[in-house]
C-alpha positions as CSV (number, residue, x, y, z in Angstrom):
1,M,0.0,0.0,0.0
2,G,2.8,2.4,0.8
3,D,4.5,1.9,-2.5
4,T,1.3,2.6,-4.4
5,V,0.8,5.9,-2.5
6,R,4.4,6.9,-3.2
7,L,4.1,6.1,-6.9
8,L,0.8,8.0,-7.1
9,A,2.4,11.0,-5.4
10,T,5.4,10.8,-7.8
11,L,3.1,10.8,-10.8
12,I,1.1,13.7,-9.5
13,V,4.3,15.8,-8.9
14,M,5.9,14.8,-12.2
15,V,2.9,15.4,-14.3
16,G,1.2,18.2,-12.3
17,G,4.3,20.4,-12.0
18,P,4.9,20.9,-15.7
19,L,1.1,21.3,-16.3
20,A,0.9,24.0,-13.7
21,L,3.9,25.7,-15.3
22,A,2.3,25.6,-18.7
23,L,-0.9,26.9,-17.3
24,A,0.9,29.8,-15.6
25,V,2.5,30.7,-19.0
26,L,-0.8,30.6,-20.8
27,M,-2.5,32.7,-18.2
28,N,0.3,35.3,-18.5
29,R,0.0,35.4,-22.2
30,H,-3.8,35.8,-21.9
31,Q,-3.4,38.7,-19.4
32,L,-0.9,40.5,-21.8
33,A,-3.4,40.1,-24.7
34,L,-6.2,41.5,-22.5
35,K,-4.1,44.5,-21.6
36,K,-3.3,45.2,-25.2
37,Y,-7.0,44.9,-26.1
38,E,-7.9,47.3,-23.3
39,K,-5.3,49.9,-24.6
40,I,-6.7,49.7,-28.1
41,N,-10.2,50.0,-26.8
42,Q,-9.3,53.1,-24.7
43,A,-7.6,54.7,-27.6
44,L,-10.5,54.2,-29.9
45,E,-13.0,55.5,-27.3
46,S,-10.9,58.6,-26.8
47,G,-11.5,59.5,-30.4
48,R,-8.4,58.3,-32.2
49,S,-8.8,56.9,-35.7
50,P,-8.0,53.3,-36.3
51,E,-5.0,54.3,-38.3
52,E,-3.6,56.3,-35.4
53,V,-4.2,53.4,-33.1
54,E,-2.5,51.0,-35.4
55,Q,0.6,53.3,-35.6
56,M,0.7,53.7,-31.9
57,M,0.6,49.9,-31.4
58,K,3.4,49.5,-33.9
59,I,5.5,51.9,-31.9
60,M,4.7,50.2,-28.6
61,E,5.4,46.7,-29.8
62,T,9.0,45.6,-29.1
63,T,10.6,43.8,-32.0
64,K,12.2,40.6,-31.0
65,T,15.8,40.2,-31.9
66,P,16.5,37.0,-33.7
67,R,17.8,34.4,-31.4
68,S,21.1,32.8,-32.1
69,R,21.0,29.0,-31.8
70,T,20.0,29.1,-28.1
71,G,17.1,26.7,-28.5
72,Y,19.2,23.6,-27.9
73,F,20.9,25.3,-24.9
74,R,17.6,26.2,-23.3
75,A,16.0,22.9,-24.0
76,G,19.1,21.1,-22.5
77,F,18.9,23.1,-19.3
78,V,15.2,22.6,-19.0
79,M,15.7,18.8,-19.5
80,I,18.5,18.8,-16.9
81,G,16.3,20.7,-14.5
82,L,13.4,18.3,-14.9
83,S,15.7,15.4,-14.5
84,L,17.2,16.7,-11.3
85,A,13.7,17.3,-10.0
86,S,12.8,13.7,-10.8
87,L,16.0,12.6,-9.1
88,V,15.1,14.5,-5.9
89,V,11.5,13.1,-5.9
90,G,12.9,9.6,-6.5
91,L,15.4,9.9,-3.7
92,I,12.7,11.3,-1.3
93,I,10.1,8.7,-1.9
94,G,12.4,5.8,-2.8
95,V,11.1,4.9,-6.2
96,E,13.8,3.5,-8.5
97,A,11.9,4.3,-11.6
98,C,12.3,8.0,-10.9
99,L,16.1,7.5,-10.6
100,A,16.2,5.7,-14.0
101,A,14.2,8.4,-15.7
102,A,16.4,11.1,-14.1
103,G,19.5,9.5,-15.4
104,G,18.2,9.2,-18.9
105,G,16.9,12.7,-18.9
106,L,20.1,14.0,-17.6
107,V,22.1,12.4,-20.4
108,F,19.6,13.7,-22.9
109,G,19.9,17.2,-21.5
110,L,23.6,17.1,-21.6
111,A,23.5,15.9,-25.2
112,L,21.3,18.9,-26.1
113,V,23.8,21.3,-24.5
114,A,26.6,19.5,-26.4
115,I,24.8,19.9,-29.7
116,W,24.4,23.6,-28.9
117,F,28.1,23.9,-28.2
118,I,29.1,22.2,-31.4
119,M,26.7,24.2,-33.5
120,D,27.7,27.5,-31.9
121,R,31.4,26.7,-32.5
122,N,30.6,25.8,-36.2
123,S,28.7,29.0,-36.7
124,K,31.6,31.1,-35.4
125,T,34.2,29.4,-37.7
126,A,32.0,29.5,-40.8
């Protein structure tokens, strides 16, 4: 009975944690979209023409600079972080399956960081 409860707790933490993080990101994006809509609405209600509002929004928008190949680096560190979290949970509740998943994820995360390093060096020499 104790192992079943531990396994269930592990699954809740491992699945619920990333889902909660994704939900927080989606809620943040939604709030930003609502603020933008409210600004547009206020500008239109104050008597500005749609063309003026469009120009104002273009000025207010920040252009994103193109990322240099940091996707592999970020993904690798996220994978390493999730693997370490799985390792801690596995050590706390004593489930060996968590330890195996942590080891595999850690190797995969390190591989992504290595890919980023190789690609970054190749882009500098090219």
